[in-house]
mmJSON file of the N, C-alpha and C atoms, coordinates in Angstrom:
{"data_MODEL":{"atom_site":{
"group_PDB":["ATOM","ATOM","ATOM","ATOM","ATOM","ATOM","ATOM","ATOM","ATOM","ATOM","ATOM","ATOM","ATOM","ATOM","ATOM","ATOM","ATOM","ATOM","ATOM","ATOM","ATOM","ATOM","ATOM","ATOM","ATOM","ATOM","ATOM","ATOM","ATOM","ATOM","ATOM","ATOM","ATOM","ATOM","ATOM","ATOM","ATOM","ATOM","ATOM","ATOM","ATOM","ATOM","ATOM","ATOM","ATOM","ATOM","ATOM","ATOM","ATOM","ATOM","ATOM","ATOM","ATOM","ATOM","ATOM","ATOM","ATOM","ATOM","ATOM","ATOM","ATOM","ATOM","ATOM","ATOM","ATOM","ATOM","ATOM","ATOM","ATOM","ATOM","ATOM","ATOM","ATOM","ATOM","ATOM","ATOM","ATOM","ATOM","ATOM","ATOM","ATOM","ATOM","ATOM","ATOM","ATOM","ATOM","ATOM","ATOM","ATOM","ATOM","ATOM","ATOM","ATOM","ATOM","ATOM","ATOM","ATOM","ATOM","ATOM","ATOM","ATOM","ATOM","ATOM","ATOM","ATOM","ATOM","ATOM","ATOM","ATOM","ATOM","ATOM","ATOM","ATOM","ATOM","ATOM","ATOM","ATOM","ATOM","ATOM","ATOM","ATOM","ATOM","ATOM","ATOM","ATOM","ATOM","ATOM","ATOM","ATOM","ATOM","ATOM","ATOM","ATOM","ATOM","ATOM","ATOM","ATOM","ATOM","ATOM","ATOM","ATOM","ATOM","ATOM","ATOM","ATOM","ATOM","ATOM","ATOM","ATOM","ATOM","ATOM","ATOM","ATOM","ATOM","ATOM","ATOM","ATOM","ATOM","ATOM","ATOM","ATOM","ATOM","ATOM","ATOM","ATOM","ATOM","ATOM","ATOM","ATOM","ATOM","ATOM","ATOM","ATOM","ATOM","ATOM","ATOM","ATOM","ATOM","ATOM","ATOM","ATOM","ATOM","ATOM","ATOM","ATOM","ATOM","ATOM","ATOM","ATOM","ATOM","ATOM","ATOM","ATOM","ATOM","ATOM","ATOM","ATOM","ATOM","ATOM","ATOM","ATOM","ATOM","ATOM","ATOM","ATOM","ATOM","ATOM","ATOM","ATOM","ATOM","ATOM","ATOM","ATOM","ATOM","ATOM","ATOM","ATOM","ATOM","ATOM","ATOM","ATOM","ATOM","ATOM","ATOM","ATOM","ATOM","ATOM","ATOM"],
"id":[1,2,3,4,5,6,7,8,9,10,11,12,13,14,15,16,17,18,19,20,21,22,23,24,25,26,27,28,29,30,31,32,33,34,35,36,37,38,39,40,41,42,43,44,45,46,47,48,49,50,51,52,53,54,55,56,57,58,59,60,61,62,63,64,65,66,67,68,69,70,71,72,73,74,75,76,77,78,79,80,81,82,83,84,85,86,87,88,89,90,91,92,93,94,95,96,97,98,99,100,101,102,103,104,105,106,107,108,109,110,111,112,113,114,115,116,117,118,119,120,121,122,123,124,125,126,127,128,129,130,131,132,133,134,135,136,137,138,139,140,141,142,143,144,145,146,147,148,149,150,151,152,153,154,155,156,157,158,159,160,161,162,163,164,165,166,167,168,169,170,171,172,173,174,175,176,177,178,179,180,181,182,183,184,185,186,187,188,189,190,191,192,193,194,195,196,197,198,199,200,201,202,203,204,205,206,207,208,209,210,211,212,213,214,215,216,217,218,219,220,221,222,223,224,225,226,227,228],
"type_symbol":["N","C","C","N","C","C","N","C","C","N","C","C","N","C","C","N","C","C","N","C","C","N","C","C","N","C","C","N","C","C","N","C","C","N","C","C","N","C","C","N","C","C","N","C","C","N","C","C","N","C","C","N","C","C","N","C","C","N","C","C","N","C","C","N","C","C","N","C","C","N","C","C","N","C","C","N","C","C","N","C","C","N","C","C","N","C","C","N","C","C","N","C","C","N","C","C","N","C","C","N","C","C","N","C","C","N","C","C","N","C","C","N","C","C","N","C","C","N","C","C","N","C","C","N","C","C","N","C","C","N","C","C","N","C","C","N","C","C","N","C","C","N","C","C","N","C","C","N","C","C","N","C","C","N","C","C","N","C","C","N","C","C","N","C","C","N","C","C","N","C","C","N","C","C","N","C","C","N","C","C","N","C","C","N","C","C","N","C","C","N","C","C","N","C","C","N","C","C","N","C","C","N","C","C","N","C","C","N","C","C","N","C","C","N","C","C","N","C","C","N","C","C","N","C","C","N","C","C"],
"label_atom_id":["N","CA","C","N","CA","C","N","CA","C","N","CA","C","N","CA","C","N","CA","C","N","CA","C","N","CA","C","N","CA","C","N","CA","C","N","CA","C","N","CA","C","N","CA","C","N","CA","C","N","CA","C","N","CA","C","N","CA","C","N","CA","C","N","CA","C","N","CA","C","N","CA","C","N","CA","C","N","CA","C","N","CA","C","N","CA","C","N","CA","C","N","CA","C","N","CA","C","N","CA","C","N","CA","C","N","CA","C","N","CA","C","N","CA","C","N","CA","C","N","CA","C","N","CA","C","N","CA","C","N","CA","C","N","CA","C","N","CA","C","N","CA","C","N","CA","C","N","CA","C","N","CA","C","N","CA","C","N","CA","C","N","CA","C","N","CA","C","N","CA","C","N","CA","C","N","CA","C","N","CA","C","N","CA","C","N","CA","C","N","CA","C","N","CA","C","N","CA","C","N","CA","C","N","CA","C","N","CA","C","N","CA","C","N","CA","C","N","CA","C","N","CA","C","N","CA","C","N","CA","C","N","CA","C","N","CA","C","N","CA","C","N","CA","C","N","CA","C","N","CA","C","N","CA","C","N","CA","C","N","CA","C","N","CA","C"],
"label_alt_id":[null,null,null,null,null,null,null,null,null,null,null,null,null,null,null,null,null,null,null,null,null,null,null,null,null,null,null,null,null,null,null,null,null,null,null,null,null,null,null,null,null,null,null,null,null,null,null,null,null,null,null,null,null,null,null,null,null,null,null,null,null,null,null,null,null,null,null,null,null,null,null,null,null,null,null,null,null,null,null,null,null,null,null,null,null,null,null,null,null,null,null,null,null,null,null,null,null,null,null,null,null,null,null,null,null,null,null,null,null,null,null,null,null,null,null,null,null,null,null,null,null,null,null,null,null,null,null,null,null,null,null,null,null,null,null,null,null,null,null,null,null,null,null,null,null,null,null,null,null,null,null,null,null,null,null,null,null,null,null,null,null,null,null,null,null,null,null,null,null,null,null,null,null,null,null,null,null,null,null,null,null,null,null,null,null,null,null,null,null,null,null,null,null,null,null,null,null,null,null,null,null,null,null,null,null,null,null,null,null,null,null,null,null,null,null,null,null,null,null,null,null,null,null,null,null,null,null,null],
"label_comp_id":["MET","MET","MET","SER","SER","SER","ALA","ALA","ALA","THR","THR","THR","THR","THR","THR","PHE","PHE","PHE","GLY","GLY","GLY","LEU","LEU","LEU","TRP","TRP","TRP","LEU","LEU","LEU","LYS","LYS","LYS","GLU","GLU","GLU","ARG","ARG","ARG","ARG","ARG","ARG","GLY","GLY","GLY","VAL","VAL","VAL","LEU","LEU","LEU","GLY","GLY","GLY","LEU","LEU","LEU","THR","THR","THR","GLN","GLN","GLN","GLU","GLU","GLU","GLN","GLN","GLN","LEU","LEU","LEU","GLY","GLY","GLY","GLU","GLU","GLU","ARG","ARG","ARG","ILE","ILE","ILE","GLY","GLY","GLY","CYS","CYS","CYS","SER","SER","SER","PRO","PRO","PRO","ASP","ASP","ASP","SER","SER","SER","VAL","VAL","VAL","ARG","ARG","ARG","LYS","LYS","LYS","PHE","PHE","PHE","GLU","GLU","GLU","ALA","ALA","ALA","GLY","GLY","GLY","THR","THR","THR","ARG","ARG","ARG","ARG","ARG","ARG","PRO","PRO","PRO","SER","SER","SER","ARG","ARG","ARG","GLN","GLN","GLN","ILE","ILE","ILE","ALA","ALA","ALA","ASP","ASP","ASP","LEU","LEU","LEU","LEU","LEU","LEU","ALA","ALA","ALA","GLY","GLY","GLY","CYS","CYS","CYS","PHE","PHE","PHE","ASN","ASN","ASN","VAL","VAL","VAL","PRO","PRO","PRO","PRO","PRO","PRO","ASP","ASP","ASP","GLU","GLU","GLU","VAL","VAL","VAL","GLU","GLU","GLU","LEU","LEU","LEU","PHE","PHE","PHE","ALA","ALA","ALA","ARG","ARG","ARG","PHE","PHE","PHE","ALA","ALA","ALA","ARG","ARG","ARG","GLY","GLY","GLY","MET","MET","MET","SER","SER","SER","ASP","ASP","ASP"],
"label_asym_id":["A","A","A","A","A","A","A","A","A","A","A","A","A","A","A","A","A","A","A","A","A","A","A","A","A","A","A","A","A","A","A","A","A","A","A","A","A","A","A","A","A","A","A","A","A","A","A","A","A","A","A","A","A","A","A","A","A","A","A","A","A","A","A","A","A","A","A","A","A","A","A","A","A","A","A","A","A","A","A","A","A","A","A","A","A","A","A","A","A","A","A","A","A","A","A","A","A","A","A","A","A","A","A","A","A","A","A","A","A","A","A","A","A","A","A","A","A","A","A","A","A","A","A","A","A","A","A","A","A","A","A","A","A","A","A","A","A","A","A","A","A","A","A","A","A","A","A","A","A","A","A","A","A","A","A","A","A","A","A","A","A","A","A","A","A","A","A","A","A","A","A","A","A","A","A","A","A","A","A","A","A","A","A","A","A","A","A","A","A","A","A","A","A","A","A","A","A","A","A","A","A","A","A","A","A","A","A","A","A","A","A","A","A","A","A","A","A","A","A","A","A","A","A","A","A","A","A","A"],
"label_entity_id":["1","1","1","1","1","1","1","1","1","1","1","1","1","1","1","1","1","1","1","1","1","1","1","1","1","1","1","1","1","1","1","1","1","1","1","1","1","1","1","1","1","1","1","1","1","1","1","1","1","1","1","1","1","1","1","1","1","1","1","1","1","1","1","1","1","1","1","1","1","1","1","1","1","1","1","1","1","1","1","1","1","1","1","1","1","1","1","1","1","1","1","1","1","1","1","1","1","1","1","1","1","1","1","1","1","1","1","1","1","1","1","1","1","1","1","1","1","1","1","1","1","1","1","1","1","1","1","1","1","1","1","1","1","1","1","1","1","1","1","1","1","1","1","1","1","1","1","1","1","1","1","1","1","1","1","1","1","1","1","1","1","1","1","1","1","1","1","1","1","1","1","1","1","1","1","1","1","1","1","1","1","1","1","1","1","1","1","1","1","1","1","1","1","1","1","1","1","1","1","1","1","1","1","1","1","1","1","1","1","1","1","1","1","1","1","1","1","1","1","1","1","1","1","1","1","1","1","1"],
"label_seq_id":[1,1,1,2,2,2,3,3,3,4,4,4,5,5,5,6,6,6,7,7,7,8,8,8,9,9,9,10,10,10,11,11,11,12,12,12,13,13,13,14,14,14,15,15,15,16,16,16,17,17,17,18,18,18,19,19,19,20,20,20,21,21,21,22,22,22,23,23,23,24,24,24,25,25,25,26,26,26,27,27,27,28,28,28,29,29,29,30,30,30,31,31,31,32,32,32,33,33,33,34,34,34,35,35,35,36,36,36,37,37,37,38,38,38,39,39,39,40,40,40,41,41,41,42,42,42,43,43,43,44,44,44,45,45,45,46,46,46,47,47,47,48,48,48,49,49,49,50,50,50,51,51,51,52,52,52,53,53,53,54,54,54,55,55,55,56,56,56,57,57,57,58,58,58,59,59,59,60,60,60,61,61,61,62,62,62,63,63,63,64,64,64,65,65,65,66,66,66,67,67,67,68,68,68,69,69,69,70,70,70,71,71,71,72,72,72,73,73,73,74,74,74,75,75,75,76,76,76],
"pdbx_PDB_ins_code":[null,null,null,null,null,null,null,null,null,null,null,null,null,null,null,null,null,null,null,null,null,null,null,null,null,null,null,null,null,null,null,null,null,null,null,null,null,null,null,null,null,null,null,null,null,null,null,null,null,null,null,null,null,null,null,null,null,null,null,null,null,null,null,null,null,null,null,null,null,null,null,null,null,null,null,null,null,null,null,null,null,null,null,null,null,null,null,null,null,null,null,null,null,null,null,null,null,null,null,null,null,null,null,null,null,null,null,null,null,null,null,null,null,null,null,null,null,null,null,null,null,null,null,null,null,null,null,null,null,null,null,null,null,null,null,null,null,null,null,null,null,null,null,null,null,null,null,null,null,null,null,null,null,null,null,null,null,null,null,null,null,null,null,null,null,null,null,null,null,null,null,null,null,null,null,null,null,null,null,null,null,null,null,null,null,null,null,null,null,null,null,null,null,null,null,null,null,null,null,null,null,null,null,null,null,null,null,null,null,null,null,null,null,null,null,null,null,null,null,null,null,null,null,null,null,null,null,null],
"Cartn_x":[-8.217,-7.334,-7.367,-8.68,-9.106,-8.93,-8.17,-7.811,-6.991,-6.454,-4.804,-5.423,-4.635,-4.551,-3.746,-4.142,-3.294,-1.936,-1.677,-0.498,0.684,-0.11,0.758,1.21,-0.262,0.033,1.22,1.0,2.182,3.395,3.486,4.993,5.34,4.567,4.945,5.182,4.82,4.662,6.127,6.124,7.464,8.425,8.672,9.727,9.761,8.62,8.909,9.792,9.553,10.112,11.532,11.995,13.2,13.365,12.314,12.376,12.278,13.334,13.108,12.036,11.639,10.562,10.949,12.232,12.72,12.639,13.118,12.867,11.321,10.529,8.915,8.346,8.77,8.353,8.947,10.12,10.481,9.626,9.35,8.657,7.074,6.789,5.309,5.074,6.02,6.067,5.852,6.083,5.873,6.9,7.034,8.204,8.39,9.17,9.506,8.684,8.408,7.576,6.134,6.071,4.187,4.165,5.423,5.544,5.22,5.976,5.842,4.687,4.0,2.628,1.612,1.738,0.743,0.821,2.267,2.614,1.843,2.324,1.653,0.003,-0.57,-1.788,-2.528,-1.519,-1.956,-2.348,-1.796,-2.246,-2.831,-3.639,-4.192,-3.626,-3.28,-3.048,-4.195,-4.185,-4.781,-5.355,-6.198,-6.621,-5.394,-4.88,-3.82,-2.325,-2.55,-1.012,-1.772,-2.97,-3.388,-2.926,-3.328,-3.343,-1.775,-1.122,0.617,0.934,0.286,0.759,0.572,-0.77,-1.34,-0.749,-0.188,0.931,2.233,2.676,3.922,4.056,2.835,2.84,1.871,1.733,1.257,-0.094,-0.964,-2.252,-3.159,-3.41,-4.248,-5.25,-5.596,-6.57,-7.894,-8.291,-9.679,-9.806,-8.615,-8.685,-8.011,-7.97,-7.465,-8.364,-9.612,-10.553,-10.699,-10.801,-10.871,-9.7,-8.444,-7.253,-7.267,-7.406,-7.781,-8.78,-10.172,-10.911,-10.113,-9.254,-8.716,-7.566,-6.81,-5.819,-6.3,-7.609,-8.472,-9.196,-9.044,-10.008,-11.337,-12.004,-13.256,-14.018,-15.177,-15.852,-16.537,-17.106,-17.772,-18.953],
"Cartn_y":[8.255,7.415,8.108,8.493,8.777,10.4,10.935,12.569,12.467,11.536,11.696,10.612,10.429,9.311,8.361,7.135,5.849,6.049,6.397,6.65,7.517,8.757,9.5,8.571,7.9,7.444,6.321,5.473,4.641,5.001,5.987,6.785,7.194,7.858,8.423,7.124,6.484,4.953,4.354,4.368,3.519,4.262,5.487,6.597,6.688,6.197,6.075,5.157,3.893,2.778,2.483,3.674,3.865,2.767,2.376,1.167,1.77,1.559,1.851,1.109,1.702,0.973,-0.42,-0.959,-2.386,-2.957,-2.213,-3.498,-3.346,-2.721,-2.799,-4.18,-3.752,-4.982,-6.354,-6.164,-7.699,-8.312,-7.163,-7.77,-8.165,-7.415,-7.74,-8.756,-8.916,-10.049,-9.146,-7.886,-7.404,-6.554,-6.021,-5.276,-4.035,-3.606,-2.055,-0.883,-1.362,-0.633,-0.772,-2.1,-1.856,-1.062,-1.072,-0.028,1.187,1.864,3.116,3.458,2.585,2.875,2.927,2.116,2.325,3.928,4.113,5.685,6.652,6.701,7.652,7.707,6.519,6.226,5.729,5.25,4.891,3.374,2.943,1.21,1.266,0.102,-0.111,-1.43,-1.637,-2.927,-4.284,-5.421,-6.419,-6.447,-7.419,-7.465,-8.157,-9.436,-10.097,-9.054,-8.143,-7.249,-6.372,-5.735,-4.976,-5.337,-6.988,-7.537,-7.586,-7.949,-8.122,-6.772,-5.585,-4.316,-3.858,-4.61,-4.071,-5.048,-6.163,-6.643,-5.702,-5.504,-4.944,-3.492,-2.888,-1.606,-2.067,-3.118,-3.376,-2.548,-2.913,-2.414,-3.377,-2.631,-3.678,-4.402,-5.971,-6.616,-6.377,-5.569,-5.052,-3.774,-3.275,-2.248,-2.72,-3.929,-4.41,-4.401,-4.487,-4.527,-3.012,-2.015,-0.748,-0.205,-0.828,-0.397,-1.246,-2.049,-2.915,-2.284,-1.715,-0.79,0.373,1.25,2.42,2.105,1.099,0.787,0.436,-0.029,-0.425,0.72,1.687,2.807,2.517,1.721,1.491,2.114,2.606,3.577,2.712,2.945,2.355,2.028],
"Cartn_z":[7.371,6.325,4.707,4.51,3.281,3.129,3.999,3.616,2.76,2.261,1.312,0.377,-0.987,-1.826,-1.056,-1.591,-1.383,-1.614,-2.74,-3.563,-2.448,-1.882,-1.049,0.261,0.575,2.06,1.767,0.927,0.758,0.831,0.034,-0.277,1.15,1.954,3.164,3.997,4.193,5.081,4.656,3.408,3.091,3.389,3.28,3.777,5.307,6.279,7.351,7.924,7.341,7.362,6.843,6.0,5.196,4.204,3.632,2.633,1.205,0.234,-1.122,-1.443,-2.776,-3.611,-4.036,-4.05,-4.441,-3.06,-1.818,-0.468,-0.443,-1.034,-0.399,-1.527,-2.681,-3.537,-3.329,-2.491,-2.249,-0.98,-0.415,0.918,0.412,-0.444,-0.848,-1.814,-2.686,-3.625,-5.072,-5.349,-6.709,-6.996,-8.122,-8.949,-8.336,-8.296,-7.834,-8.86,-10.046,-11.116,-10.72,-9.972,-9.129,-8.26,-7.538,-6.261,-6.644,-7.854,-8.399,-8.951,-9.523,-9.968,-8.903,-7.865,-6.719,-6.003,-6.082,-5.304,-6.233,-7.339,-8.614,-8.645,-8.282,-8.363,-9.944,-10.705,-11.83,-11.928,-10.746,-10.522,-9.264,-8.972,-7.296,-7.384,-6.064,-5.508,-5.663,-6.048,-5.734,-4.535,-4.054,-2.933,-1.933,-2.706,-2.21,-1.753,-2.472,-2.43,-1.251,-1.142,-0.189,0.853,1.261,2.64,3.013,2.21,2.212,2.869,2.079,2.71,3.908,4.172,5.784,6.591,6.443,7.442,7.221,6.561,6.309,7.122,6.965,7.66,9.176,9.369,10.893,11.002,10.038,9.918,10.887,11.831,13.117,12.623,12.907,12.173,12.116,12.882,12.757,11.784,11.314,10.272,8.81,8.605,7.449,6.399,6.631,5.628,5.212,5.981,5.725,5.065,5.359,4.636,3.547,3.271,1.646,1.054,1.496,0.545,0.021,1.257,0.542,-0.334,0.016,-1.124,-2.354,-2.707,-4.084,-4.334,-4.195,-4.192,-4.194,-3.245,-3.006,-1.718,-2.101,-1.101,-0.401,0.919,1.941,1.483],
"occupancy":[1.0,1.0,1.0,1.0,1.0,1.0,1.0,1.0,1.0,1.0,1.0,1.0,1.0,1.0,1.0,1.0,1.0,1.0,1.0,1.0,1.0,1.0,1.0,1.0,1.0,1.0,1.0,1.0,1.0,1.0,1.0,1.0,1.0,1.0,1.0,1.0,1.0,1.0,1.0,1.0,1.0,1.0,1.0,1.0,1.0,1.0,1.0,1.0,1.0,1.0,1.0,1.0,1.0,1.0,1.0,1.0,1.0,1.0,1.0,1.0,1.0,1.0,1.0,1.0,1.0,1.0,1.0,1.0,1.0,1.0,1.0,1.0,1.0,1.0,1.0,1.0,1.0,1.0,1.0,1.0,1.0,1.0,1.0,1.0,1.0,1.0,1.0,1.0,1.0,1.0,1.0,1.0,1.0,1.0,1.0,1.0,1.0,1.0,1.0,1.0,1.0,1.0,1.0,1.0,1.0,1.0,1.0,1.0,1.0,1.0,1.0,1.0,1.0,1.0,1.0,1.0,1.0,1.0,1.0,1.0,1.0,1.0,1.0,1.0,1.0,1.0,1.0,1.0,1.0,1.0,1.0,1.0,1.0,1.0,1.0,1.0,1.0,1.0,1.0,1.0,1.0,1.0,1.0,1.0,1.0,1.0,1.0,1.0,1.0,1.0,1.0,1.0,1.0,1.0,1.0,1.0,1.0,1.0,1.0,1.0,1.0,1.0,1.0,1.0,1.0,1.0,1.0,1.0,1.0,1.0,1.0,1.0,1.0,1.0,1.0,1.0,1.0,1.0,1.0,1.0,1.0,1.0,1.0,1.0,1.0,1.0,1.0,1.0,1.0,1.0,1.0,1.0,1.0,1.0,1.0,1.0,1.0,1.0,1.0,1.0,1.0,1.0,1.0,1.0,1.0,1.0,1.0,1.0,1.0,1.0,1.0,1.0,1.0,1.0,1.0,1.0,1.0,1.0,1.0,1.0,1.0,1.0,1.0,1.0,1.0,1.0,1.0,1.0],
"B_iso_or_equiv":[0.0,0.0,0.0,0.0,0.0,0.0,0.0,0.0,0.0,0.0,0.0,0.0,0.0,0.0,0.0,0.0,0.0,0.0,0.0,0.0,0.0,0.0,0.0,0.0,0.0,0.0,0.0,0.0,0.0,0.0,0.0,0.0,0.0,0.0,0.0,0.0,0.0,0.0,0.0,0.0,0.0,0.0,0.0,0.0,0.0,0.0,0.0,0.0,0.0,0.0,0.0,0.0,0.0,0.0,0.0,0.0,0.0,0.0,0.0,0.0,0.0,0.0,0.0,0.0,0.0,0.0,0.0,0.0,0.0,0.0,0.0,0.0,0.0,0.0,0.0,0.0,0.0,0.0,0.0,0.0,0.0,0.0,0.0,0.0,0.0,0.0,0.0,0.0,0.0,0.0,0.0,0.0,0.0,0.0,0.0,0.0,0.0,0.0,0.0,0.0,0.0,0.0,0.0,0.0,0.0,0.0,0.0,0.0,0.0,0.0,0.0,0.0,0.0,0.0,0.0,0.0,0.0,0.0,0.0,0.0,0.0,0.0,0.0,0.0,0.0,0.0,0.0,0.0,0.0,0.0,0.0,0.0,0.0,0.0,0.0,0.0,0.0,0.0,0.0,0.0,0.0,0.0,0.0,0.0,0.0,0.0,0.0,0.0,0.0,0.0,0.0,0.0,0.0,0.0,0.0,0.0,0.0,0.0,0.0,0.0,0.0,0.0,0.0,0.0,0.0,0.0,0.0,0.0,0.0,0.0,0.0,0.0,0.0,0.0,0.0,0.0,0.0,0.0,0.0,0.0,0.0,0.0,0.0,0.0,0.0,0.0,0.0,0.0,0.0,0.0,0.0,0.0,0.0,0.0,0.0,0.0,0.0,0.0,0.0,0.0,0.0,0.0,0.0,0.0,0.0,0.0,0.0,0.0,0.0,0.0,0.0,0.0,0.0,0.0,0.0,0.0,0.0,0.0,0.0,0.0,0.0,0.0,0.0,0.0,0.0,0.0,0.0,0.0],
"pdbx_formal_charge":[null,null,null,null,null,null,null,null,null,null,null,null,null,null,null,null,null,null,null,null,null,null,null,null,null,null,null,null,null,null,null,null,null,null,null,null,null,null,null,null,null,null,null,null,null,null,null,null,null,null,null,null,null,null,null,null,null,null,null,null,null,null,null,null,null,null,null,null,null,null,null,null,null,null,null,null,null,null,null,null,null,null,null,null,null,null,null,null,null,null,null,null,null,null,null,null,null,null,null,null,null,null,null,null,null,null,null,null,null,null,null,null,null,null,null,null,null,null,null,null,null,null,null,null,null,null,null,null,null,null,null,null,null,null,null,null,null,null,null,null,null,null,null,null,null,null,null,null,null,null,null,null,null,null,null,null,null,null,null,null,null,null,null,null,null,null,null,null,null,null,null,null,null,null,null,null,null,null,null,null,null,null,null,null,null,null,null,null,null,null,null,null,null,null,null,null,null,null,null,null,null,null,null,null,null,null,null,null,null,null,null,null,null,null,null,null,null,null,null,null,null,null,null,null,null,null,null,null],
"auth_seq_id":[1,1,1,2,2,2,3,3,3,4,4,4,5,5,5,6,6,6,7,7,7,8,8,8,9,9,9,10,10,10,11,11,11,12,12,12,13,13,13,14,14,14,15,15,15,16,16,16,17,17,17,18,18,18,19,19,19,20,20,20,21,21,21,22,22,22,23,23,23,24,24,24,25,25,25,26,26,26,27,27,27,28,28,28,29,29,29,30,30,30,31,31,31,32,32,32,33,33,33,34,34,34,35,35,35,36,36,36,37,37,37,38,38,38,39,39,39,40,40,40,41,41,41,42,42,42,43,43,43,44,44,44,45,45,45,46,46,46,47,47,47,48,48,48,49,49,49,50,50,50,51,51,51,52,52,52,53,53,53,54,54,54,55,55,55,56,56,56,57,57,57,58,58,58,59,59,59,60,60,60,61,61,61,62,62,62,63,63,63,64,64,64,65,65,65,66,66,66,67,67,67,68,68,68,69,69,69,70,70,70,71,71,71,72,72,72,73,73,73,74,74,74,75,75,75,76,76,76],
"auth_comp_id":["MET","MET","MET","SER","SER","SER","ALA","ALA","ALA","THR","THR","THR","THR","THR","THR","PHE","PHE","PHE","GLY","GLY","GLY","LEU","LEU","LEU","TRP","TRP","TRP","LEU","LEU","LEU","LYS","LYS","LYS","GLU","GLU","GLU","ARG","ARG","ARG","ARG","ARG","ARG","GLY","GLY","GLY","VAL","VAL","VAL","LEU","LEU","LEU","GLY","GLY","GLY","LEU","LEU","LEU","THR","THR","THR","GLN","GLN","GLN","GLU","GLU","GLU","GLN","GLN","GLN","LEU","LEU","LEU","GLY","GLY","GLY","GLU","GLU","GLU","ARG","ARG","ARG","ILE","ILE","ILE","GLY","GLY","GLY","CYS","CYS","CYS","SER","SER","SER","PRO","PRO","PRO","ASP","ASP","ASP","SER","SER","SER","VAL","VAL","VAL","ARG","ARG","ARG","LYS","LYS","LYS","PHE","PHE","PHE","GLU","GLU","GLU","ALA","ALA","ALA","GLY","GLY","GLY","THR","THR","THR","ARG","ARG","ARG","ARG","ARG","ARG","PRO","PRO","PRO","SER","SER","SER","ARG","ARG","ARG","GLN","GLN","GLN","ILE","ILE","ILE","ALA","ALA","ALA","ASP","ASP","ASP","LEU","LEU","LEU","LEU","LEU","LEU","ALA","ALA","ALA","GLY","GLY","GLY","CYS","CYS","CYS","PHE","PHE","PHE","ASN","ASN","ASN","VAL","VAL","VAL","PRO","PRO","PRO","PRO","PRO","PRO","ASP","ASP","ASP","GLU","GLU","GLU","VAL","VAL","VAL","GLU","GLU","GLU","LEU","LEU","LEU","PHE","PHE","PHE","ALA","ALA","ALA","ARG","ARG","ARG","PHE","PHE","PHE","ALA","ALA","ALA","ARG","ARG","ARG","GLY","GLY","GLY","MET","MET","MET","SER","SER","SER","ASP","ASP","ASP"],
"auth_asym_id":["A","A","A","A","A","A","A","A","A","A","A","A","A","A","A","A","A","A","A","A","A","A","A","A","A","A","A","A","A","A","A","A","A","A","A","A","A","A","A","A","A","A","A","A","A","A","A","A","A","A","A","A","A","A","A","A","A","A","A","A","A","A","A","A","A","A","A","A","A","A","A","A","A","A","A","A","A","A","A","A","A","A","A","A","A","A","A","A","A","A","A","A","A","A","A","A","A","A","A","A","A","A","A","A","A","A","A","A","A","A","A","A","A","A","A","A","A","A","A","A","A","A","A","A","A","A","A","A","A","A","A","A","A","A","A","A","A","A","A","A","A","A","A","A","A","A","A","A","A","A","A","A","A","A","A","A","A","A","A","A","A","A","A","A","A","A","A","A","A","A","A","A","A","A","A","A","A","A","A","A","A","A","A","A","A","A","A","A","A","A","A","A","A","A","A","A","A","A","A","A","A","A","A","A","A","A","A","A","A","A","A","A","A","A","A","A","A","A","A","A","A","A","A","A","A","A","A","A"],
"auth_atom_id":["N","CA","C","N","CA","C","N","CA","C","N","CA","C","N","CA","C","N","CA","C","N","CA","C","N","CA","C","N","CA","C","N","CA","C","N","CA","C","N","CA","C","N","CA","C","N","CA","C","N","CA","C","N","CA","C","N","CA","C","N","CA","C","N","CA","C","N","CA","C","N","CA","C","N","CA","C","N","CA","C","N","CA","C","N","CA","C","N","CA","C","N","CA","C","N","CA","C","N","CA","C","N","CA","C","N","CA","C","N","CA","C","N","CA","C","N","CA","C","N","CA","C","N","CA","C","N","CA","C","N","CA","C","N","CA","C","N","CA","C","N","CA","C","N","CA","C","N","CA","C","N","CA","C","N","CA","C","N","CA","C","N","CA","C","N","CA","C","N","CA","C","N","CA","C","N","CA","C","N","CA","C","N","CA","C","N","CA","C","N","CA","C","N","CA","C","N","CA","C","N","CA","C","N","CA","C","N","CA","C","N","CA","C","N","CA","C","N","CA","C","N","CA","C","N","CA","C","N","CA","C","N","CA","C","N","CA","C","N","CA","C","N","CA","C","N","CA","C","N","CA","C","N","CA","C","N","CA","C","N","CA","C","N","CA","C"],
"pdbx_PDB_model_num":[1,1,1,1,1,1,1,1,1,1,1,1,1,1,1,1,1,1,1,1,1,1,1,1,1,1,1,1,1,1,1,1,1,1,1,1,1,1,1,1,1,1,1,1,1,1,1,1,1,1,1,1,1,1,1,1,1,1,1,1,1,1,1,1,1,1,1,1,1,1,1,1,1,1,1,1,1,1,1,1,1,1,1,1,1,1,1,1,1,1,1,1,1,1,1,1,1,1,1,1,1,1,1,1,1,1,1,1,1,1,1,1,1,1,1,1,1,1,1,1,1,1,1,1,1,1,1,1,1,1,1,1,1,1,1,1,1,1,1,1,1,1,1,1,1,1,1,1,1,1,1,1,1,1,1,1,1,1,1,1,1,1,1,1,1,1,1,1,1,1,1,1,1,1,1,1,1,1,1,1,1,1,1,1,1,1,1,1,1,1,1,1,1,1,1,1,1,1,1,1,1,1,1,1,1,1,1,1,1,1,1,1,1,1,1,1,1,1,1,1,1,1,1,1,1,1,1,1]
}}}
């Protein structure tokens, strides 16, 4: 998962689901501007938003912690 940036991963996954930044923002309760900043790498999601993203992208329960660390830019 860490072979790419979180922003690039997010943009690619959003595209796979056919979601606009606005639609993803609505699903996770944040503004489209925040989604743009996550994708650009200028902002990191909070733990709460990372958990909501994990749910949106069907991250397996046993991988949510790793996903949240990746999303938040934390190393192991």
